[in-house]
Structure formats: structure tokens, C-alpha cells
C-alpha positions in Angstrom: -47.7 44.5 22.6 -47.6 47.3 19.5 -51.0 48.7 18.4 -51.8 49.8 15.1 -52.3 53.8 14.8 -54.5 55.6 11.7 -51.8 54.5 9.5 -51.0 51.3 9.6 -54.9 50.7 9.6 -55.1 52.3 6.8 -52.5 50.6 4.9 -53.9 47.3 5.6 -57.2 48.5 5.0 -56.1 49.6 1.5 -54.3 46.5 0.5 -57.2 44.1 1.3 -59.3 46.5 -1.3 -56.7 46.2 -3.5 -56.3 42.6 -3.3 -60.4 42.3 -3.5 -60.3 43.6 -6.9 -56.9 41.7 -7.9 -59.0 38.4 -7.0 -62.3 39.5 -8.7 -60.3 39.9 -12.0 -58.7 36.7 -11.6 -62.0 34.9 -11.2 -63.4 36.7 -13.9 -60.4 35.5 -16.3 -59.5 39.2 -17.1 -56.3 38.1 -15.8 -54.3 35.0 -16.0 -52.4 33.1 -13.7 -49.2 34.0 -14.7 -50.4 37.9 -14.4 -51.7 36.9 -10.8 -49.0 35.1 -9.4 -46.8 38.2 -8.3 -50.0 39.8 -7.0 -51.6 36.9 -4.7 -47.8 36.3 -3.1 -47.6 40.3 -2.5 -50.5 39.4 0.1 -49.2 35.8 1.5 -51.2 33.3 -1.2 -49.5 30.5 -2.4 -50.9 27.5 -4.6 -50.0 24.1 -3.2 -50.6 20.9 -4.1 -54.5 21.0 -3.6 -55.7 24.2 -2.4 -54.5 27.9 -1.9 -52.3 28.2 1.4 -52.4 31.7 2.8 -49.4 32.9 5.6 -50.6 35.1 8.3 -47.5 37.7 9.6 -47.5 37.7 13.4 -44.7 40.0 13.9 -42.1 38.5 16.3 -44.7 36.1 17.2 -46.1 38.3 19.8 -50.0 38.2 19.8 -53.0 38.9 22.0 -56.1 37.0 22.8 -58.5 38.9 20.2 -56.0 38.0 17.7 -55.6 34.4 18.5 -59.4 33.7 18.2 -59.3 35.4 14.9 -57.1 32.5 13.7 -59.2 30.3 15.6 -62.4 32.0 13.7 -60.5 31.8 10.5 -59.7 28.0 10.8 -63.3 27.2 11.4 -64.9 29.5 8.8 -62.3 29.1 5.9 -60.3 26.3 6.4 -60.5 22.7 8.0 -60.8 23.7 11.1 -56.9 24.0 11.9 -54.0 26.4 11.4 -50.2 25.5 11.2 -48.1 27.7 13.1 -44.6 27.9 11.6 -40.9 28.3 11.7 -41.2 32.1 10.9 -43.8 32.3 13.9 -46.3 33.1 11.5 -49.4 30.7 10.8 -50.7 29.2 7.7 -53.7 27.8 6.6 -53.3 25.0 3.9 -57.0 25.0 2.3 -58.0 28.0 1.2 -60.4 29.1 -1.7 -59.2 32.0 -3.8 -62.8 33.7 -4.0 -62.2 33.7 0.4 -58.9 35.0 0.6 -60.1 39.0 0.3 -62.7 38.2 2.9 -60.0 36.3 5.5 -57.7 39.5 5.1 -60.5 42.0 5.9 -61.2 39.7 9.0 -57.7 40.0 9.8 -57.7 43.6 9.3 -60.0 44.2 12.0 -57.6 43.0 14.6 -54.4 44.8 13.1 -53.1 41.9 11.0 -52.2 40.9 7.5 -50.5 38.7 5.7 -48.3 41.4 3.8 -44.7 40.1 3.0 -45.1 36.8 4.4 -44.0 36.0 0.9 -41.6 37.4 -2.2 -38.5 38.5 -2.6 -38.6 41.1 0.3 -37.9 41.5 4.1 -40.0 38.7 5.9 -41.5 38.5 9.0 -39.0 40.0 11.6 -38.6 37.0 14.1 -37.3 37.0 17.9 -37.1 35.6 21.0 -40.4 33.8 22.2 -39.5 34.6 25.6 -38.5 38.6 25.1 -40.1 40.7 28.1 -40.0 37.7 30.3 -36.5 35.9 30.1 -34.4 37.2 33.1 -31.5 37.2 31.2 -32.1 39.8 28.7 -30.2 43.2 28.5 -33.7 44.9 26.9 -36.7 43.6 25.3 -35.8 43.2 21.9 -39.3 43.5 20.3 -39.2 47.4 20.4 -36.0 47.1 17.7 -38.0 44.5 16.1 -40.9 46.6 15.8 -39.2 49.4 14.3 -37.5 47.1 11.6 -40.9 45.8 10.6 -41.9 49.6 10.1 -38.6 50.3 8.3 -39.0 47.0 6.1 -42.8 47.2 5.1 -43.0 48.3 1.7 -39.7 49.7 1.8 -39.2 51.1 -2.2 -35.5 49.9 -2.4 -36.1 46.2 -0.4 -39.8 45.2 -2.4 -37.8 43.5 -4.7 -34.9 41.9 -3.5 -32.8 39.0 -5.2 -34.5 37.2 -2.8 -36.3 36.6 0.0 -35.1 38.0 3.1 -35.0 37.0 7.0 -33.9 39.0 9.8 -33.9 37.8 13.7 -33.5 40.2 16.8 -32.6 39.1 20.2 -31.1 40.3 23.3 -29.8 37.6 25.3 -26.7 35.5 25.3 -28.7 32.1 25.1 -30.3 32.2 21.0 -33.7 30.7 21.1 -34.4 32.4 17.6 -31.2 31.0 15.6 -29.8 34.5 14.7 -26.8 32.9 13.1 -29.1 31.4 10.5 -30.4 34.3 9.3 -29.7 36.7 6.4 -29.2 39.1 8.8 -28.9 38.5 12.8 -29.0 40.6 15.5 -27.8 40.5 19.1 -28.5 43.2 21.6 -25.6 43.1 24.2 -23.5 45.8 26.2 -19.8 46.5 25.7 -17.6 46.3 28.3 -18.1 50.4 29.0 -21.9 48.8 29.9 -23.3 50.5 26.7 -26.1 49.0 24.5 -25.4 48.0 21.2 -25.9 45.3 18.8 -23.3 42.4 17.4 -24.6 42.2 13.5 -24.3 38.5 11.8 -24.6 38.5 8.1 -24.9 35.5 5.5 -26.7 32.7 7.6 -29.3 30.7 6.0 -30.1 27.1 5.1 -31.6 25.7 2.1 -29.5 24.4 -0.9 -26.3 25.9 0.5 -26.6 26.2 4.4 -24.0 28.6 6.5 -23.6 30.0 9.4 -23.4 34.0 9.3 -20.1 35.3 10.3 -20.1 38.6 12.8 -19.8 41.5 10.6 -19.7 44.1 13.2 -19.3 43.2 16.9 -21.0 46.4 18.3 -23.4 48.8 16.4 -24.6 51.5 18.9 -28.2 50.8 19.4 -29.2 54.1 18.1 -27.3 53.8 14.9 -29.0 50.2 14.2 -31.3 51.0 11.7 -29.0 53.1 9.5 -26.3 49.8 9.6 -29.0 47.4 8.8 -30.4 49.6 5.8 -26.3 49.9 4.8 -26.1 46.0 4.9 -29.1 45.8 2.5 -28.0 48.2 0.2 -24.7 46.4 -0.5 -26.6 43.0 -0.9 -29.5 44.7 -3.3 -26.5 46.0 -5.4 -24.3 43.3 -6.2 -26.8 40.2 -5.3 -27.6 37.7 -7.8 -30.6 38.1 -9.7 -29.6 36.0 -12.8 -29.4 32.3 -10.9 -32.1 32.0 -7.9 -29.8 29.3 -6.6 -27.0 32.0 -5.9 -29.2 35.1 -5.0 -29.0 35.0 -1.0 -27.0 37.2 0.9 -25.2 34.5 2.2 -23.4 33.8 -1.2 -22.4 37.3 -1.5 -20.4 37.3 2.1 -19.1 33.8 0.8 -17.9 34.7 -2.6 -16.4 38.0 -1.7 -15.5 37.3 1.7 -17.0 38.8 5.2 -14.2 41.2 5.6 -14.8 42.8 2.2 -18.4 42.6 2.7 -17.9 44.4 6.1 -15.8 47.0 4.5 -18.4 48.0 1.8 -21.0 48.2 4.8 -19.0 50.3 6.5 -18.3 52.9 3.3 -22.3 52.9 2.4 -22.9 53.1 6.1 -21.3 56.6 6.7 -23.3 57.6 3.7 -26.7 56.5 5.2 -26.1 57.8 8.5 -26.2 61.3 6.8 -29.6 60.6 5.6 -31.5 60.8 9.3 -32.9 57.3 8.7 -32.4 56.6 12.6 -35.3 57.5 14.5 -35.2 60.1 17.1 -35.2 59.4 20.5 -39.0 60.3 20.8 -40.0 58.2 17.8 -38.4 55.2 19.1 -39.8 55.8 22.7 -43.2 55.9 21.3 -42.7 52.7 20.1 -41.0 51.1 23.3 -43.8 52.1 25.3 -46.3 50.1 23.7 -43.7 47.1 25.4 -43.2 48.3 28.8 -43.7 45.4 31.0 -47.1 44.7 32.0 -48.6 45.3 35.4 -47.1 42.4 37.3 -48.3 41.6 41.0 -46.0 42.2 43.9 -45.6 39.7 46.8 -46.9 36.5 45.1 -46.0 33.2 46.2 -42.8 31.9 44.6 -43.7 28.2 45.1 -45.6 25.4 43.7 -47.5 22.6 44.8 -45.7 19.7 43.0 -48.2 16.5 44.5 -49.4 15.8 41.2 -46.7 13.7 39.5 -48.1 14.7 36.0 -48.3 18.2 36.6 -44.5 18.4 38.2 -43.3 16.3 35.0 -44.9 19.3 32.8 -43.4 22.1 35.4 -40.0 20.3 35.1 -40.0 20.4 31.0 -42.2 22.9 29.9 -42.2 25.8 32.5 -39.2 28.4 32.5 -38.3 31.0 34.7 -39.5 34.2 34.5 -37.3 37.5 35.7 -40.7 38.7 37.8 -41.0 36.8 41.2 -44.1 34.6 41.5 -44.2 34.3 37.9 -43.2 31.6 35.2 -43.1 31.3 31.1 -45.0 28.5 29.9 -44.4 26.7 26.7 -47.5 24.6 25.4 -46.4 21.7 23.0 -48.3 21.3 19.7 -46.4 18.0 19.2 -48.8 15.1 21.2 -47.6 12.0 19.9 -49.2 11.1 16.6 -49.9 14.8 15.9 -48.6 16.9 13.2 -46.2 19.1 14.5 -47.4 22.8 14.6 -51.0 22.1 14.0 -53.5 23.2 16.3 -57.5 22.8 15.9 -59.7 26.0 16.2 -61.0 24.7 19.5 -57.3 24.7 21.0 -56.4 27.8 19.4 -59.6 29.8 21.1 -58.7 27.9 24.0 -55.1 29.0 24.4 -56.3 32.4 23.6 -58.5 32.0 26.4 -55.9 31.2 28.7 -53.7 34.1 27.8 -56.6 36.2 28.3 -57.6 34.7 32.2 -54.2 33.7 33.1 -51.3 35.1 30.9 -51.8 38.9 31.1 -53.2 38.7 27.2 -50.6 37.8 25.8 -49.1 34.9 23.4 -46.2 34.2 21.8 -45.6 31.7 18.6 -41.9 30.1 18.8 -39.9 29.1 15.7 -39.9 25.6 17.0 -44.0 25.8 16.1 -44.9 25.9 19.7 -47.1 28.5 21.8 -45.8 30.0 25.0 -47.7 32.2 27.5 -45.1 34.3 28.6 -46.3 35.8 32.0 -48.4 33.3 34.2 -48.5 33.4 38.2 -47.0 30.4 39.5 -50.3 30.1 41.7 -52.0 29.7 38.4 -50.1 26.9 36.7 -52.0 24.0 37.9 -55.0 25.5 36.2 -53.5 26.1 33.4 -52.2 22.8 33.1 -55.2 21.2 33.4 -56.8 23.3 30.7 -54.5 22.3 28.6 -54.1 18.6 29.5 -58.3 18.1 28.6 -57.5 19.9 25.3 -54.7 17.8 24.2 -52.1 20.4 24.5 -50.0 19.3 27.9 -47.4 17.2 26.2 -44.4 17.5 28.2 -41.9 17.3 25.6 -40.3 20.7 25.0 -36.5 20.1 23.5 -37.2 16.3 23.6 -36.9 13.9 20.7 -40.6 14.1 19.8 -40.6 18.3 20.1 -40.0 17.7 16.3 -40.0 20.7 14.0 -41.3 19.7 10.5 -42.4 21.3 7.3 -45.8 20.0 6.0 -43.8 18.0 3.0 -45.2 16.7 0.1 -48.6 16.5 1.9 -49.3 20.1 1.0 -46.2 21.7 -0.7 -45.6 21.9 -4.2 -41.9 22.1 -3.9 -41.5 18.9 -1.6 -39.9 15.9 -2.6 -41.0 13.8 0.3 -43.4 13.7 3.1 -42.5 15.1 6.3 -45.4 14.6 8.4 -45.8 10.8 8.7 -42.0 10.7 9.6 -42.2 12.9 12.4 -45.4 11.1 13.4 -43.6 7.7 13.3 -40.7 9.0 15.3 -42.6 10.3 18.0 -44.5 6.9 18.1 -41.2 5.1 18.2 -40.2 7.0 21.4 -43.4 8.0 23.0 -42.3 6.7 26.4 -41.7 10.1 28.2 -39.5 8.2 30.7 -37.7 7.0 27.8 -37.2 10.6 26.3 -36.6 12.3 29.4 -34.0 10.1 29.9 -32.3 11.3 26.5 -32.5 14.6 27.2 -32.7 17.5 24.7 -32.1 16.1 21.4 -33.8 18.6 18.6 -34.4 16.6 15.7 -35.9 18.6 12.8 -37.4 17.4 9.2 -37.5 19.1 6.2 -39.4 17.6 2.8 -36.9 19.3 0.3 -33.8 21.2 0.1 -35.2 24.5 0.8 -34.8 23.5 4.6 -38.5 24.9 5.7 -37.9 22.2 8.7 -34.2 23.6 9.7 -33.0 20.0 9.2 -29.6 21.5 8.7 -29.6 22.6 12.4 -30.8 19.7 14.2 -29.0 17.7 16.6 -30.6 15.0 14.1 -32.0 16.1 10.7 -33.8 14.7 8.0 -34.1 15.7 4.5 -36.5 14.1 2.3 -35.5 13.7 -1.8 -36.6 12.2 -4.4 -34.8 9.0 -5.6 -35.9 7.9 -9.1 -39.3 8.7 -8.4 -39.1 7.3 -4.8 -39.3 9.1 -1.9 -35.7 8.9 0.0 -34.7 9.9 3.6 -30.9 11.7 4.3 -29.9 11.6 8.1 -27.9 14.3 9.2 -26.1 14.6 12.8 -24.3 17.6 14.7 -26.7 20.6 13.8 -27.6 23.5 16.0 -29.4 26.4 15.5 -28.9 28.0 19.2 -25.7 30.0 20.0 -23.6 27.1 19.3 -24.8 27.4 15.7 -23.5 24.6 13.7 -24.7 22.5 10.4 -25.7 18.7 10.2 -23.2 16.5 8.3 -25.2 13.7 5.8 -24.5 10.4 7.4 -24.3 8.6 4.1 -26.8 6.9 1.6 -30.7 7.6 2.3 -33.3 5.4 3.9 -36.8 4.5 3.2 -39.8 6.1 5.5 -39.6 2.9 8.1 -35.8 2.9 7.6 -34.9 6.2 8.4 -36.6 5.8 11.6 -34.7 3.0 12.6 -31.8 5.2 11.9 -32.7 7.5 14.0 -32.7 4.8 16.8 -29.9 3.4 16.2 -28.1 7.1 16.5 -30.0 7.6 19.6 -28.8 4.1 21.4 -25.3 4.8 20.1 -25.2 8.1 22.1 -26.9 6.2 25.4 -23.6 3.7 25.2 -21.2 6.7 24.5 -22.7 9.7 26.6 -20.7 11.1 30.0 -22.5 12.5 32.6 -24.7 15.7 31.6 -23.9 15.5 27.9 -26.7 16.1 25.8 -26.8 14.3 22.3 -25.1 17.0 20.5 -22.2 17.2 23.1 -21.7 13.5 22.7 -21.4 13.8 19.1 -18.6 16.5 19.0 -17.0 14.5 21.7 -16.8 11.5 20.0 -17.1 12.3 16.3 -19.1 11.1 13.0 -17.6 7.8 12.8 -19.3 6.0 15.6 -22.3 7.0 14.9 -21.8 6.0 11.5 -20.9 3.1 12.2 -23.9 2.0 14.4 -26.4 3.4 11.6 -25.3 1.6 8.9 -23.6 -1.6 10.7 
């Protein structure tokens, strides 16, 4: 993984000192909240319903055990002993005191972490495939390119004040684990017919008030030209993006209004100029960055079988452990979705444990997923049972990856000042309704996602089943959506009809699920059955 050089560290340390002075002036009353707001947002600090919330950047979801332990330390010392892992592969702390914020950033800086550009109208945390560097089917590890984009975008003078926030994802596989088509820019590294490595570029995706699946803007950009092409994409957006209307400010609106073909034409025109500026890194510089992501020292000649005699362990193996490109190793998915728990939350003790497991069994590497779980990407198969036992003792061994209880949910009205309804209690009630693991496994892959408002931080548009909380004359109400996907078969969910109460939407989910069980054919997921039979049978089942 990438390590700071002297310039990285100096930048982060200087930002901490700068923000400490800003906080002191705010506490002393020398600047108003209106004056302070843009300053705190530049440092990932939001004012929520009950306290400040700090969002910490985890670039492309990758971190090591010392960084993970620092996250646990912050949860213990400055929060209420937990952190919330997010759909942007970051972590949030929901109970921060303003006077503590500079000390938290100073602590983060000691382990090469920060909160820069985790908020504001800038390029946010670059996200990627949580299996990068371990997946057998990847063209290349996409993280060096994500890191290059991170360095390019940090404090970019032209893109620090965009019309609206901007999100980029990078993958290098056909199976999309990062929802690239629902990003402002999605980058899929692949090989063309001649075997050359390049990138397929999607522009104009997103969720929120106006959800859209991004079209392909260019099928193949030579990989050495990727940075200049992305710069050209941003320049066109920054030139024409709406700044007079927050609801029409995202790049998806620009691409939709002028058309993908015209947007692509303007990007090509801009790119012809940008390529003359020498923006793309020379091979030596990219090789320097890529060296940080060289494969770890895998052992060879390891046993490639696992003793499955413990039935609970075998269930966990089948559901949460994925194939690794290196014989004798496996990818471990740690579910942060126990029945009755809060999706994405982990206590300081659990965070410390995951750090310990990474250091002892995982070649000192962890990943945060956009589905709010944690991955140990490099675990010997011989160590899987020991890892499972430790996770089980800590309440982290739920064998529910990609099942109905593996719910994505935003913090909702329990914390967020933008929310219209609570998300957490709905997620908990659905998980409890489907608590039986046998029932969940019978249903198979079923991705359920919940947002407490139209901003869609819970990705409800991309759920096989999605739930959107709305305010209906002062009462929390929940709309049910069906048919969404954030994967390579990306699609947007369709609202079924009138909304429900908190308990009513749980019943509605169950009716939709039972209709699927009635209609499914062999091997079909919920999404497959929905697409085959259409909307009406499900609507009839839901509303009777």
C-alpha cells in the first residue's frame, strides 16, 4: 500500500495546524458559524443533529493494522466507542466535540491519514474494488491508478470548487464490486482486442434526487493517457456545470442535457489540448507509485484445502470467503451486519481485533467495502479456522455476505440533519424478520439498501430491494423500490407505489420476497426473477 513521502506528510501536518487555528478562533467567537462552515467542511467535519460528525478518508478502502488501530483509538477516546464504515469506503465518527477535532486530525496524521476532501464540492475519496490485488480475474491491480488520481485531485486548483461534489471509482475486472456506473466518473481498466491495457470511461452516473446510470463516453483510453483524459472530463464539467441550482449541479445533469455524444465530443476536443500540457506521469513516476502495490510475499506450496468438519465454519466459508489468485490463500469478508446490529458499525474492540487479525494472518492489510463491510484480502487457507473462531467470539462472523440481512443503510434520522426518516430501525427489523440463516441462504443473493432521504447515501436506487424514507406530513414514511443493481448489470429501482409505515415496509419486503420464492426458476436470484416476470406480479403481491 502507498506510504507517505516527505511532501505528503508536510501537507497533512500543515493542514492540521491550520485547522487547529481555525477551531480556536471559532471557539473564541472570532468567526461565526457561517464563516467557519466552509473551513470545517474542507476538513471532513459536519454538524449533525446531536454533535459534529468527522469523516475520515480511507483512499480506495485500503489500510494497514496500525491505521486500523488508530481508528479504534479515536472511537474510544473521542467518540462513543464505535465508528461507522461508509459506502464511500471511509469511516465516520458521529459524536465528535469541536474542541477535539484538531487533536483527532493530528492523531490521524501520525499514521498517514486525514479527512481532506471527504466533504465539499471537490473530488471525494477515490473508491475501488475491495478485492484489488487479490482477485484472480483482474487485468491489473487498479489501486496504483486510484492513488495517481488521488494525488492529482488533492488540492487541485481548478477542481477544489466544482459545481457539486464529485465521485470517481476505478476497477480492473468485469465483475463490478464498486458500482462504477453509478459514479460521476467510473473507470474500468481492461484489454482491447490487441491485448493493450486501457480504460473504459463511464461519465454521468449517480443516485440522489435524479438517479442515472452512466453511459460509456469512451470505450478505450490508452492507460498511459488516463489522467489527461479524466482531467479533460472534469474541465468540461467545470466549464458548463450548473452553479445556480444545487439540484442540477451534478455532472449527470450536464451529460443528460447536452447528450452523451456531445459531451464526449467536447471532452475529445479538450483532451487534445490537455495532452500537450505534460499532465500524464512519465513511466518512472507511475512505476514509483506502482511499486507500493507490488504483491506481498506470498508463500508457495501451501495446502489448498480446508477442513470443513465444523458445520458453522463451513457455512461461513461458503458465504463469506472468496477465491484468491494465489494458491493456498483466500479472501475473507468480515460482515458488520449482525442481526439486530447497526449496518457498518464496529466497536473499538472489534476494530482492534480486525487489526490484530490482519497483522497476524492477513499480511497486514485490510479493506473497507462500499457495502460497509471489512475484507482481509490475503489469508492462508490454513489460518481460516483460527480467523473464523476469533471473529465469532467478537460477534463478527455473521455468514450473510450478499444475503438479505447484509443491508446497506445510511445513518438516517438518528444522526443526519438532512434525513427525513430513520434507516437503522428499519434495517434492524428486516434483519430480525429474516434472522434464520437457512431462510436467507434459500433466498440467495438479495441486496437490500436503505436511505433516510432522497440524497441516497444508502444507495436505495441500486438495491434489488430498495427503501427510501420520506416525510409525509410530519410522519416517517417508506417507499419500496424493486429491480435496482449497482453491479455490472447496473439498473435503477422502480418505486412500487404508495409508501408504508416502519412496520408496514418490513411486511411489504416479506411479501415481495415470498412472491419471488413462488415465481423463481432454478438458479435465479431475486433480481433475475424480477427482470423475467416484470413489475406487476410483485406490485400485486405487495399491495394485494
